SEBAKE-153413 format. One record per atom (N, C-alpha, C, O, CB): residue in three letters; x, y, z; atom name. Coordinates in pm, whole numbers. Atoms other than C-alpha are relative to their C-alpha. Glycine has a CB too. Example, Ala and Ser with C-alpha at 12.3 -4.5 7.8 and 13.67 -1.06 7.14 Angstrom:
<lumbas>
ALA/89/-119/0/N
ALA/1230/-450/780/CA
ALA/90/120/0/C
ALA/194/118/66/O
ALA/-99/3/125/CB
SER/-82/-119/-6/N
SER/1367/-106/714/CA
SER/-77/109/73/C
SER/-26/220/90/O
SER/41/46/-142/CB
</lumbas>
This chain:
<lumbas>
MET/-59/-96/-119/N
MET/-870/-17000/17659/CA
MET/130/84/-61/C
MET/231/19/-85/O
MET/55/-101/143/CB
ALA/-130/-33/32/N
ALA/-612/-16715/17538/CA
ALA/114/-2/136/C
ALA/110/-3/259/O
ALA/-13/143/-69/CB
LYS/-144/34/-90/N
LYS/-280/-16750/17684/CA
LYS/77/152/-43/C
LYS/99/196/-155/O
LYS/112/-177/-69/CB
LYS/-89/-106/59/N
LYS/-84/-16432/17715/CA
LYS/132/9/68/C
LYS/153/-4/189/O
LYS/-67/137/7/CB
LEU/-160/70/-55/N
LEU/321/-16463/17714/CA
LEU/79/137/-63/C
LEU/62/203/-166/O
LEU/65/-197/-93/CB
TYR/-62/-105/-25/N
TYR/553/-16212/17785/CA
TYR/165/-1/-132/C
TYR/227/-106/-146/O
TYR/27/-12/187/CB
VAL/-93/22/84/N
VAL/844/-16137/17511/CA
VAL/71/101/18/C
VAL/30/216/-2/O
VAL/-32/-24/-121/CB
GLY/-122/-96/-7/N
GLY/1187/-15978/17585/CA
GLY/65/-35/-77/C
GLY/46/-142/-134/O
GLY/77/16/106/CB
GLY/-84/6/4/N
GLY/1479/-15903/17465/CA
GLY/-48/17/-211/C
GLY/-2/-29/-315/O
GLY/65/-117/105/CB
LEU/59/-63/190/N
LEU/1275/-15744/17098/CA
LEU/109/123/-12/C
LEU/130/215/67/O
LEU/-223/94/-19/CB
PRO/-83/-136/54/N
PRO/1521/-15510/16923/CA
PRO/-124/113/15/C
PRO/-242/81/26/O
PRO/68/-15/-191/CB
TYR/25/-134/-25/N
TYR/1415/-15140/16961/CA
TYR/-141/53/-87/C
TYR/-248/111/-65/O
TYR/138/81/-40/CB
SER/77/-62/174/N
SER/1258/-15073/16607/CA
SER/-107/-167/-62/C
SER/-135/-193/-178/O
SER/206/45/-179/CB
THR/110/39/36/N
THR/999/-15377/16658/CA
THR/-87/97/-43/C
THR/-75/218/-24/O
THR/-46/-66/86/CB
THR/138/-57/-31/N
THR/671/-15291/16578/CA
THR/-134/-125/-1/C
THR/-141/-240/-45/O
THR/-28/124/-128/CB
ASP/97/141/-61/N
ASP/347/-15468/16708/CA
ASP/-50/-133/-138/C
ASP/-80/-252/-132/O
ASP/-187/86/74/CB
GLU/22/106/99/N
GLU/288/-15597/16348/CA
GLU/79/-135/-28/C
GLU/39/-251/-45/O
GLU/6/62/-107/CB
GLU/-66/104/12/N
GLU/586/-15769/16310/CA
GLU/39/-88/58/C
GLU/101/-185/15/O
GLU/57/14/-27/CB
LEU/9/117/-136/N
LEU/571/-15939/16652/CA
LEU/-105/-55/-75/C
LEU/-61/-134/-159/O
LEU/-43/51/186/CB
LYS/83/55/52/N
LYS/249/-16037/16523/CA
LYS/-16/-122/-115/C
LYS/-76/-229/-125/O
LYS/-38/85/-22/CB
GLU/-40/64/139/N
GLU/343/-16160/16208/CA
GLU/149/-148/82/C
GLU/146/-270/73/O
GLU/93/183/-144/CB
HIS/-102/92/-68/N
HIS/641/-16359/16389/CA
HIS/-68/-81/36/C
HIS/-77/-182/-35/O
HIS/80/40/103/CB
PHE/38/67/-123/N
PHE/453/-16496/16685/CA
PHE/-104/-110/-122/C
PHE/-82/-227/-92/O
PHE/-91/122/150/CB
ALA/48/7/82/N
ALA/210/-16603/16373/CA
ALA/28/-163/-10/C
ALA/-57/-251/7/O
ALA/34/101/-87/CB
GLN/-58/78/42/N
GLN/440/-16862/16287/CA
GLN/-96/-152/134/C
GLN/-150/-233/58/O
GLN/184/59/-1/CB
ALA/24/40/-83/N
ALA/307/-17076/16580/CA
ALA/-104/-44/36/C
ALA/-128/-155/83/O
ALA/31/46/46/CB
GLY/76/8/-17/N
GLY/2/-16972/16596/CA
GLY/-146/102/-16/C
GLY/-117/220/-37/O
GLY/45/-39/71/CB
ALA/57/-97/-17/N
ALA/-345/-16800/16605/CA
ALA/-3/141/132/C
ALA/-62/159/238/O
ALA/-93/-66/-17/CB
VAL/-53/-152/-122/N
VAL/-199/-16433/16780/CA
VAL/-165/78/-23/C
VAL/-230/108/-123/O
VAL/197/154/-87/CB
GLU/147/-107/-60/N
GLU/-530/-16239/16943/CA
GLU/93/143/-18/C
GLU/64/246/-78/O
GLU/-72/-33/224/CB
SER/-88/-179/-13/N
SER/-239/-15950/17008/CA
SER/118/6/15/C
SER/180/-84/72/O
SER/-29/97/118/CB
ALA/-102/-14/3/N
ALA/28/-15836/16979/CA
ALA/117/189/48/C
ALA/169/272/-26/O
ALA/-12/-64/-131/CB
THR/-34/-145/-49/N
THR/171/-15512/17181/CA
THR/111/31/68/C
THR/138/-36/168/O
THR/-90/48/78/CB
ILE/-150/-25/22/N
ILE/514/-15355/17188/CA
ILE/-11/136/152/C
ILE/-54/251/161/O
ILE/51/72/-214/CB
ILE/15/-104/-118/N
ILE/542/-15197/17537/CA
ILE/99/160/-60/C
ILE/198/141/-129/O
ILE/85/-91/174/CB
MET/-85/-84/-9/N
MET/686/-14806/17522/CA
MET/-46/68/125/C
MET/-119/56/224/O
MET/15/75/-120/CB
ASP/-86/-90/-162/N
ASP/849/-14536/17718/CA
ASP/-80/80/-23/C
ASP/-107/106/-140/O
ASP/179/72/23/CB
LYS/104/-77/-27/N
LYS/587/-14301/17850/CA
LYS/73/129/-77/C
LYS/1/205/-142/O
LYS/-45/9/168/CB
MET/-31/-150/-41/N
MET/812/-14001/17821/CA
MET/99/56/-142/C
MET/129/171/-174/O
MET/101/7/177/CB
SER/-81/-74/49/N
SER/1041/-14052/17538/CA
SER/-104/-93/-135/C
SER/-45/-128/-237/O
SER/187/-1/44/CB
GLY/0/118/112/N
GLY/814/-14289/17304/CA
GLY/33/-85/-30/C
GLY/-58/-146/-85/O
GLY/16/1/-70/CB
ARG/-55/82/41/N
ARG/1017/-14525/17234/CA
ARG/-33/-128/46/C
ARG/-121/-120/132/O
ARG/101/28/9/CB
SER/13/42/-46/N
SER/1027/-14877/17289/CA
SER/60/-55/97/C
SER/157/18/119/O
SER/-31/-19/-46/CB
LYS/-35/105/-167/N
LYS/1123/-15113/17618/CA
LYS/80/-45/-76/C
LYS/191/5/-65/O
LYS/-115/-128/97/CB
GLY/-38/81/18/N
GLY/1228/-15337/17427/CA
GLY/-80/-141/69/C
GLY/-9/-237/101/O
GLY/114/36/21/CB
PHE/68/84/-17/N
PHE/957/-15568/17531/CA
PHE/-149/-35/8/C
PHE/-209/56/65/O
PHE/43/-18/64/CB
GLY/188/6/31/N
GLY/554/-15693/17478/CA
GLY/-42/-125/83/C
GLY/5/-203/166/O
GLY/-60/-34/-198/CB
PHE/64/120/-8/N
PHE/324/-15912/17493/CA
PHE/-71/-115/-39/C
PHE/-176/-128/23/O
PHE/-30/11/32/CB
VAL/115/58/141/N
VAL/154/-16145/17258/CA
VAL/-98/-89/85/C
VAL/-75/-150/189/O
VAL/90/-123/-151/CB
GLU/121/92/-82/N
GLU/-177/-16317/17355/CA
GLU/5/-159/-152/C
GLU/41/-165/-270/O
GLU/-229/140/15/CB
MET/-55/98/143/N
MET/-174/-16666/17153/CA
MET/-124/-41/40/C
MET/-156/-33/158/O
MET/154/-125/-18/CB
SER/129/43/-31/N
SER/-529/-16809/17105/CA
SER/-38/-140/102/C
SER/-148/-175/146/O
SER/-51/-19/-131/CB
SER/79/151/-95/N
SER/-530/-17152/17315/CA
SER/171/-33/51/C
SER/271/-26/-20/O
SER/-110/-186/-138/CB
ASP/-87/82/-27/N
ASP/-280/-17304/17543/CA
ASP/127/-86/-56/C
ASP/243/-80/-16/O
ASP/-60/-47/28/CB
GLU/-105/85/68/N
GLU/-86/-17534/17346/CA
GLU/74/123/-159/C
GLU/169/96/-233/O
GLU/-108/-184/-64/CB
GLU/-72/-22/110/N
GLU/-29/-17263/17074/CA
GLU/69/118/102/C
GLU/55/232/56/O
GLU/-85/36/-157/CB
ALA/-83/-118/-69/N
ALA/172/-17032/17334/CA
ALA/83/-91/26/C
ALA/199/-81/-13/O
ALA/-53/95/125/CB
GLN/-137/56/-33/N
GLN/333/-17325/17491/CA
GLN/97/6/-163/C
GLN/200/73/-162/O
GLN/-27/-184/72/CB
ASN/-37/11/131/N
ASN/430/-17398/17073/CA
ASN/83/114/21/C
ASN/200/78/10/O
ASN/-111/-1/-115/CB
ALA/-34/-132/77/N
ALA/539/-17027/17043/CA
ALA/118/23/119/C
ALA/184/125/100/O
ALA/-147/137/-21/CB
ILE/-18/-18/-107/N
ILE/714/-17072/17400/CA
ILE/133/-90/-76/C
ILE/228/-18/-109/O
ILE/-110/-31/126/CB
SER/-93/10/62/N
SER/956/-17329/17229/CA
SER/48/1/-160/C
SER/152/-47/-204/O
SER/18/-75/48/CB
MET/-116/-48/119/N
MET/1022/-17218/16881/CA
MET/41/121/-4/C
MET/109/134/-106/O
MET/-39/-12/-135/CB
PHE/-46/-88/-26/N
PHE/1100/-16860/16994/CA
PHE/78/51/163/C
PHE/130/159/193/O
PHE/-93/54/-48/CB
ASN/-74/-4/-160/N
ASN/1241/-16883/17368/CA
ASN/160/-27/-31/C
ASN/210/-136/-55/O
ASN/-69/-148/123/CB
GLY/-200/7/5/N
GLY/1662/-16804/17338/CA
GLY/27/-5/-143/C
GLY/133/-46/-190/O
GLY/94/-166/79/CB
LYS/-13/-10/196/N
LYS/1608/-16757/16935/CA
LYS/14/81/-36/C
LYS/-65/162/14/O
LYS/-89/-25/-96/CB
ASP/-34/-149/125/N
ASP/1732/-16473/16686/CA
ASP/-130/92/-17/C
ASP/-222/51/-88/O
ASP/38/-62/-193/CB
PHE/124/-77/94/N
PHE/1471/-16217/16621/CA
PHE/94/150/-16/C
PHE/107/228/78/O
PHE/-197/26/106/CB
GLY/-21/-119/17/N
GLY/1634/-15930/16483/CA
GLY/157/62/11/C
GLY/174/179/-23/O
GLY/-86/50/86/CB
GLY/-95/30/-67/N
GLY/1982/-15967/16602/CA
GLY/31/-9/182/C
GLY/129/12/252/O
GLY/66/76/-60/CB
ARG/-38/-13/-182/N
ARG/1905/-16007/16993/CA
ARG/-139/-174/-10/C
ARG/-229/-224/-77/O
ARG/-87/247/137/CB
ASN/64/163/-52/N
ASN/1789/-16361/17165/CA
ASN/-88/44/64/C
ASN/-81/140/141/O
ASN/86/-114/96/CB
LEU/140/-30/-73/N
LEU/1435/-16375/17268/CA
LEU/-30/-87/186/C
LEU/9/-192/237/O
LEU/-133/-74/-135/CB
THR/84/0/-135/N
THR/1281/-16408/17612/CA
THR/-133/-79/-35/C
THR/-205/-7/-104/O
THR/-38/164/58/CB
VAL/175/-50/25/N
VAL/934/-16522/17569/CA
VAL/-49/-192/90/C
VAL/-33/-305/43/O
VAL/-70/33/-273/CB
ASN/72/35/-53/N
ASN/753/-16705/17847/CA
ASN/-152/40/69/C
ASN/-211/140/27/O
ASN/69/-24/40/CB
GLU/112/-61/-17/N
GLU/425/-16695/18049/CA
GLU/-26/129/44/C
GLU/57/191/109/O
GLU/-51/-61/61/CB
ALA/-10/-210/-36/N
ALA/335/-16325/18109/CA
ALA/-65/-47/170/C
ALA/-153/-131/186/O
ALA/-177/168/-149/CB
ARG/57/-22/-144/N
ARG/264/-16293/18506/CA
ARG/-77/70/47/C
ARG/-57/179/-6/O
ARG/63/24/70/CB
PRO/66/-99/-23/N
PRO/1/-16110/18680/CA
PRO/105/139/72/C
PRO/193/132/158/O
PRO/-116/-61/88/CB
MET/-31/-107/-52/N
MET/80/-15737/18722/CA
MET/-43/33/129/C
MET/-151/53/184/O
MET/-29/79/-73/CB
GLU/32/-26/-206/N
GLU/203/-15677/19109/CA
GLU/-41/113/36/C
GLU/1/219/-8/O
GLU/134/-5/113/CB
ASP/5/-154/-99/N
ASP/96/-15420/19303/CA
ASP/105/76/66/C
ASP/120/57/187/O
ASP/-75/-16/117/CB
ARG/-85/-48/-55/N
ARG/389/-15181/19342/CA
ARG/-77/123/93/C
ARG/-193/163/83/O
ARG/105/31/-102/CB
PRO/43/-80/-36/N
PRO/415/-14918/19598/CA
PRO/-16/122/-66/C
PRO/43/166/-166/O
PRO/41/0/80/CB
LYS/-18/-145/31/N
LYS/301/-14587/19593/CA
LYS/113/64/9/C
LYS/201/26/86/O
LYS/-70/69/66/CB
ARG/-156/-71/-1/N
ARG/581/-14349/19527/CA
ARG/-54/80/90/C
ARG/-177/76/97/O
ARG/82/81/-142/CB
SER/-15/-108/-56/N
SER/619/-14067/19769/CA
SER/75/118/-68/C
SER/183/99/-123/O
SER/50/-33/106/CB
PHE/-98/-124/85/N
PHE/738/-13713/19621/CA
PHE/24/45/113/C
PHE/141/82/106/O
PHE/-59/122/-117/CB
ASP/-15/-64/-110/N
ASP/716/-13571/20006/CA
ASP/161/-6/42/C
ASP/190/-103/112/O
ASP/-99/-60/100/CB
ARG/-175/-3/-57/N
ARG/1140/-13500/20077/CA
ARG/28/5/143/C
ARG/133/-26/200/O
ARG/83/138/-49/CB
GLY/-45/37/-177/N
GLY/1092/-13485/20453/CA
GLY/62/175/27/C
GLY/163/192/94/O
GLY/178/-172/26/CB
GLY/-61/-115/-35/N
GLY/1164/-13117/20474/CA
GLY/146/36/-34/C
GLY/189/47/-149/O
GLY/-13/4/124/CB
SER/-103/1/58/N
SER/1492/-13062/20511/CA
SER/94/-62/67/C
SER/211/-26/59/O
SER/30/103/-32/CB
SER/-57/84/-76/N
SER/1585/-13354/20762/CA
SER/31/-107/-109/C
SER/-59/-126/-192/O
SER/-86/-40/123/CB
GLY/-23/53/32/N
GLY/1788/-13609/20606/CA
GLY/68/-13/-137/C
GLY/73/-127/-183/O
GLY/-62/-29/36/CB
ARG/-40/-63/89/N
ARG/1945/-13464/20313/CA
ARG/104/-18/-17/C
ARG/149/-11/-132/O
ARG/-17/95/2/CB
GLY/-137/-15/28/N
GLY/2270/-13497/20379/CA
GLY/86/133/-4/C
GLY/13/231/-17/O
GLY/9/-52/-111/CB
GLY/-14/-68/79/N
GLY/2500/-13267/20302/CA
GLY/104/102/154/C
GLY/126/54/265/O
GLY/-157/43/-94/CB
MET/-98/-92/-157/N
MET/2737/-12959/20574/CA
MET/-88/72/30/C
MET/-80/100/149/O
MET/153/112/-14/CB
GLY/105/-125/-90/N
GLY/2468/-12720/20650/CA
GLY/73/77/-40/C
GLY/183/65/-96/O
GLY/-29/17/174/CB
GLY/-64/-136/-61/N
GLY/2510/-12372/20716/CA
GLY/-16/99/-175/C
GLY/69/95/-264/O
GLY/218/-36/79/CB
GLY/-110/-119/128/N
GLY/2504/-12094/20410/CA
GLY/5/-107/-149/C
GLY/-10/-229/-154/O
GLY/243/34/80/CB
PHE/-45/12/177/N
PHE/2575/-12136/19996/CA
PHE/156/-119/74/C
PHE/183/-239/67/O
PHE/68/238/-121/CB
GLY/-148/96/-8/N
GLY/2926/-12260/20125/CA
GLY/36/-138/12/C
GLY/132/-200/-34/O
GLY/63/28/96/CB
GLY/-35/117/-55/N
GLY/2877/-12558/20280/CA
GLY/85/22/113/C
GLY/202/-9/91/O
GLY/58/-83/-93/CB
GLY/-75/-44/-23/N
GLY/3004/-12426/20582/CA
GLY/151/59/30/C
GLY/220/70/131/O
GLY/-40/-13/10/CB
ASN/-144/-25/-4/N
ASN/3316/-12309/20469/CA
ASN/9/120/-12/C
ASN/-55/170/-105/O
ASN/81/-62/-91/CB
ARG/-38/-170/-41/N
ARG/3421/-11956/20560/CA
ARG/117/45/-31/C
ARG/205/-40/-15/O
ARG/0/36/147/CB
TYR/-125/-24/-2/N
TYR/3712/-11759/20481/CA
TYR/58/95/40/C
TYR/181/100/34/O
TYR/35/-10/-82/CB
</lumbas>
């Protein structure tokens, strides 16, 4: 059964292919994905590698966790399932709760 690993501390220039090649030293890699920022299209500095077996995943953790890769120390551990995050509300609630001085453009200061 394949085991997914979280890989943090990646250099921002790392590609999916470079990550896959690096982890292939520990065993068969099913997939390697760098997580990209949706707005900028740049790497977020972490990704996920799926190894073919639990044994290969443990081998990759022991080989690469805390080790240098491209001038940065990697964090490698078993990936946890993504947690449900609460939905964001963009309703600002009208004028209440905004703080400030109130009254006009001058913040209440009149000359």
